[in-house]
C-alpha positions in Angstrom: 0.0 0.1 0.0 1.6 3.3 -1.1 0.8 6.4 1.1 1.5 9.9 0.7 1.8 12.6 3.4 -1.7 13.9 2.8 -3.1 10.4 3.5 -1.8 10.5 7.0 -4.5 12.7 8.2 -6.9 10.0 7.1 -5.6 7.9 10.0 -7.2 10.5 12.4 -10.4 9.9 10.6 -10.2 6.1 10.9 -9.4 6.4 14.6 -12.5 8.6 15.0 -14.8 6.2 13.2 -13.4 3.2 15.2 -14.0 5.0 18.5 -17.4 6.6 17.8 -18.9 3.9 15.5 -20.8 6.7 13.7 -20.1 9.1 10.8 -22.1 11.8 12.5 -20.4 11.6 15.8 -17.0 11.1 14.3 -17.5 14.3 12.3 -18.5 16.1 15.4 -15.5 14.9 17.0 -13.1 16.0 14.2 -14.9 19.4 13.6 -15.8 18.6 10.0 -19.0 18.2 8.1 -20.7 14.9 7.5 -20.2 14.9 3.8 -16.6 15.7 4.2 -16.0 12.8 6.6 -18.1 10.5 4.3 -15.6 11.5 1.5 -12.7 10.7 3.7 -14.2 7.3 4.4 -14.4 6.7 0.7 -10.7 7.5 0.5 -10.1 5.1 3.4 -11.8 2.3 1.6 -9.6 2.9 -1.4 -6.4 3.2 0.6 -6.9 -0.1 2.4 -8.8 -1.9 -0.4 -11.6 -2.8 2.0 -15.0 -1.5 3.0 -13.6 -0.8 6.5 -17.1 -0.3 7.9 -20.5 -2.0 7.1 -24.0 -1.3 8.4 -25.5 -3.9 10.9 -29.0 -2.7 11.5 -28.6 0.9 12.4 -25.1 0.5 13.6 -22.0 1.0 11.6 -19.5 -1.7 12.5 -15.8 -2.2 11.4 -14.8 -5.1 9.3 -12.1 -7.4 10.2 -9.5 -5.4 8.3 -10.5 -2.3 10.3 -10.4 -4.2 13.5 -7.0 -5.7 12.7 -5.5 -1.9 12.4 -7.3 -0.5 15.5 -4.7 -1.4 18.1 -1.4 -0.5 16.0 -3.2 2.7 14.8 -4.0 3.8 18.3 -0.4 3.0 19.3 1.0 5.1 16.4 -1.2 8.0 17.3 -0.4 7.8 20.9 3.4 7.9 20.1 2.9 10.9 17.7 0.9 12.6 20.5 3.7 11.9 23.1 6.3 13.1 20.6 4.4 16.5 20.3 3.7 16.8 24.2 7.3 16.1 25.1 8.3 19.2 23.2 5.4 21.4 24.3 5.3 23.4 27.6 2.5 22.8 30.0 0.5 25.5 31.6 -2.0 24.0 34.1 -4.0 27.2 34.1 -4.9 26.7 30.5 -4.8 23.0 30.3 -7.9 21.1 29.0 -6.5 17.5 29.3 -8.5 14.6 30.7 -6.6 12.4 33.1 -7.8 8.8 33.8 -6.6 7.4 37.1 -7.2 3.8 38.0 -7.6 2.6 41.6 -9.7 0.5 44.0 -12.6 1.9 45.8 -10.3 2.2 48.9 -7.6 4.2 46.7 -10.3 6.6 45.4 -11.9 7.1 48.8 -8.7 7.8 50.6 -6.4 9.3 48.0 -8.3 10.5 44.9 -11.2 12.3 46.4 -8.9 14.9 48.0 -6.8 15.1 45.0 -9.7 16.4 42.9 -10.0 19.6 44.9 -6.2 20.2 44.6 -6.3 19.8 40.8 -9.4 21.9 40.3 -7.8 24.8 42.0 -4.7 24.5 40.0 -6.0 23.4 36.6 -9.7 24.3 36.3 -9.9 23.2 32.8 -8.6 19.8 33.2 -10.9 16.9 33.9 -10.3 13.8 36.0 -11.9 10.4 35.5 -11.5 7.9 38.4 -11.4 4.5 36.9 -11.8 1.0 38.3 -8.8 -1.1 38.8 -8.2 -4.7 37.5 -4.8 -6.1 38.2 -4.9 -8.4 35.2 -5.7 -5.8 32.7 -3.9 -2.7 34.3 -0.9 -2.9 32.0 -2.8 -3.3 29.0 -5.0 -0.4 29.9 -1.9 1.8 30.6 -0.4 0.6 27.2 -3.6 1.4 25.2 -4.2 4.9 27.0 -7.5 3.9 28.6 -5.5 4.7 31.9 -3.0 7.4 32.2 -1.8 6.2 35.7 -2.9 3.8 38.3 -2.5 3.6 42.2 -1.8 0.0 43.1 -0.4 -2.0 46.0 3.3 -3.1 45.7 1.8 -6.6 45.3 1.2 -5.7 41.7 4.4 -6.3 39.9 4.8 -4.7 36.3 8.5 -4.7 35.6 7.8 -2.6 32.4 6.0 0.2 34.3 7.5 3.3 35.8 6.6 3.5 39.5 6.8 5.9 42.5 6.2 5.1 46.1 3.3 6.9 47.6 2.5 5.8 51.1 2.6 2.8 53.6 -0.6 1.3 55.0 -1.8 -1.1 57.7 -4.8 -2.6 59.1 -7.2 -2.2 62.1 -10.4 -3.8 63.5 -13.4 -1.6 63.1 -16.9 -1.8 64.9 -19.8 0.5 65.2 -19.9 3.1 68.1 -21.3 1.8 71.2 -20.8 -1.9 70.2 -21.9 -4.2 73.0 -18.5 -5.7 73.3 -17.0 -2.4 74.4 -13.7 -0.7 73.5 -11.1 -3.2 74.8 -8.9 -4.5 72.0 -9.9 -8.1 71.3 -7.6 -11.1 72.0 -7.3 -13.7 69.5 -10.0 -15.9 71.0 -12.4 -13.1 70.9 -11.5 -12.0 67.4 -12.1 -15.5 66.1 -15.5 -15.6 67.9 -16.9 -12.4 66.5 -19.0 -12.2 63.2 -17.0 -10.5 60.5 -17.5 -8.7 57.2 -15.0 -9.6 54.6 -14.5 -7.3 51.5 -14.1 -9.3 48.4 -13.6 -7.1 45.4 -14.2 -10.0 42.9 -17.5 -10.6 44.8 -18.8 -13.4 47.0 -15.6 -14.5 48.6 -15.4 -15.6 52.2 -11.7 -16.3 52.7 -9.1 -13.6 52.3 -5.7 -12.4 53.5 -6.8 -12.3 57.2 -8.0 -15.8 56.9 -4.7 -16.9 55.4 -2.9 -15.4 58.3 -5.2 -17.0 60.8 -5.0 -20.3 59.0 -1.2 -20.2 59.5 -1.8 -20.1 63.1 -4.2 -23.0 63.1 -7.2 -20.6 63.8 -10.4 -19.6 62.0 -12.9 -16.8 62.2 -16.5 -16.6 61.1 -17.1 -14.5 58.1 -20.7 -13.8 58.1 -21.0 -11.1 55.4 -19.1 -10.7 52.1 -19.2 -7.4 50.5 -17.6 -6.2 47.1 -16.6 -2.8 48.3 -15.1 -1.2 51.5 -17.3 1.7 50.9 -20.4 -0.4 51.7 -19.1 -1.7 55.0 -19.6 1.4 57.3 -23.3 1.4 56.6 -23.6 -2.4 57.3 -21.5 -2.2 60.5 -23.6 0.8 61.7 -26.6 -1.4 61.8 -25.2 -4.5 63.2 -22.8 -6.0 65.6 -20.5 -7.1 62.9 -16.8 -6.1 62.8 -14.4 -5.8 59.9 -10.6 -5.5 59.3 -10.0 -2.2 57.5 -7.1 -0.3 56.0 -6.3 2.2 58.7 -6.6 5.4 56.6 -10.0 4.5 55.4 -11.1 3.6 58.9 -9.9 6.9 60.1 -12.0 8.7 57.6 -15.0 7.0 59.2 -13.9 7.5 62.8 -17.0 9.5 63.7 -19.2 6.4 63.2 -16.7 3.5 63.8 -14.3 2.6 66.7 -10.7 1.7 65.5 -9.0 -1.2 67.5 -5.7 -2.9 67.1 -5.5 -6.4 65.9 -4.2 -9.1 68.3 -1.8 -10.6 65.7 0.6 -9.4 63.0 -1.2 -8.8 59.6 0.9 -8.0 56.5 0.7 -4.2 55.7 1.2 -2.9 52.1 2.6 0.0 50.3 0.8 2.0 47.6 2.6 3.2 44.5 1.8 5.2 41.4 2.4 3.5 38.0 2.4 4.7 34.6 3.6 3.7 31.0 7.2 4.7 30.0 5.8 6.4 26.9 4.3 9.0 29.3 7.3 9.5 31.5 8.5 12.7 30.0 5.1 14.1 28.9 5.0 17.6 30.7 1.3 17.2 31.5 1.9 13.8 33.0 4.8 14.9 35.0 2.8 17.9 36.5 0.0 15.5 37.4 2.3 12.9 38.9 4.0 15.6 41.0 0.7 17.1 42.3 -0.5 13.6 43.1 2.6 12.8 45.1 2.5 16.1 46.9 -1.1 15.6 47.9 -0.3 12.0 49.2 2.6 13.4 51.2 0.4 15.9 53.0 -2.2 13.2 53.4 0.4 10.9 55.0 1.6 13.6 57.3 -1.9 14.5 58.5 -2.9 10.9 58.8 -0.1 8.6 59.7 -0.5 4.8 59.6 0.1 4.3 63.3 -2.9 6.5 64.0 -0.8 9.2 66.0 -2.1 12.6 65.2 
């Protein structure tokens, strides 16, 4: 296939059509008229020797040829965008970028929520999307650009990713205020006798890291309720005599309604780190965002230390 410089702009049209699945929406995205974009689609069909898109009912769907070029096309366009960005100064006051940050519900509740206020004050035109986190897909999402960065535990090992330490976290036991068992820290026997909530992000699990630690000591606890999110737990705890093992900083955020108690045995703690794809390492906007996030977490860690000392 012979290409000329003027044909390269057609790749932007192809990317918009693949992303939008509609001539009308792709034209709006590119700021051209619908007839002009239809003419560019005709040129794409000639260039690739393939229909590229066909109608299925009222939907326009890509052919197998178009699907085959989707990923390499996105990679090329991202590389070109990065090349331009690395040689362009960044002014947060006039920036209009959208940043997509991946993380668990705990991460977004503890770290990301306060970050939003910081960013909006310094870069009012920027948008931030707080995205879900999947350890099995996070590298692919960083690679494809679906995520610009992610906050993960150090248990997530991605040797190709750039990384920066953020903070250290440990666990405490939480219960509702005025729980009938009182405020005395439980011993191991009492802990195992209590009814527990277990947070199972994959959904429906009744055995987790705490249970593995207890199992190593030949002990078991009773998990009465399994929840998919830490954010659901405070409401359930407030209406029951259940207890739950919580990350300390998330527990501290709910200290008005929950009591925090030390655990009677050693539970593995964890570190949080920010990760990103190497291709974004020198992007001025990305560097600014990483710096702002790290500064925000530093202030958070100083105001809410993991050992609970204020």
